[in-house]
C-alpha positions in Angstrom: 78.1 119.1 103.3 80.7 119.1 101.1 82.9 116.3 99.9 85.9 116.9 101.4 84.0 117.1 104.7 82.3 113.6 104.4 85.6 112.3 103.4 87.2 113.6 106.6 84.4 112.4 108.7 84.6 108.7 107.3 88.5 108.6 107.7 87.8 109.6 111.7 85.1 107.2 111.9 87.4 104.5 110.4 89.9 105.5 112.7 87.9 105.5 116.0 86.7 101.8 114.5 90.1 100.7 114.2 91.2 102.3 117.8 88.2 100.3 119.5 89.5 97.1 118.0 91.9 96.0 120.6 93.8 93.6 118.3 94.7 96.0 115.2 97.5 95.2 113.4 98.5 98.4 112.8 101.1 99.8 115.2 100.8 103.4 114.3 97.3 103.5 115.9 98.6 102.2 119.2 101.4 104.5 119.0 101.1 107.0 122.2 97.5 106.8 122.1 97.0 107.6 118.4 99.3 110.6 118.5 99.9 110.7 114.5 96.2 110.9 113.8 95.9 113.8 116.3 99.0 115.5 115.0 98.0 115.3 111.4 94.3 116.1 111.7 94.5 120.0 111.6 97.6 119.9 108.9 96.0 117.6 106.5 92.5 119.5 106.6 93.8 122.8 106.1 96.3 121.6 103.4 93.4 120.0 101.2 91.2 123.6 102.0 94.4 125.2 100.8 95.0 123.2 97.9 91.3 123.6 96.7 91.3 127.1 97.4 94.3 127.4 95.0 92.5 125.7 92.4 89.4 127.6 92.7 90.6 131.0 93.0 94.1 130.7 90.7 
């Protein structure tokens, strides 16, 4: 498991724990059933992979 995979798994776990906690002070987690995290997951993951690919091969 690479570092970027571990970071994404950690961020997903933190997001899930904050969703379970009902009195979370972050309104962005409660907006439309956590929609921002759902919309940003794949673009952020693919962006990191693209950046690392560019760093390694160019």
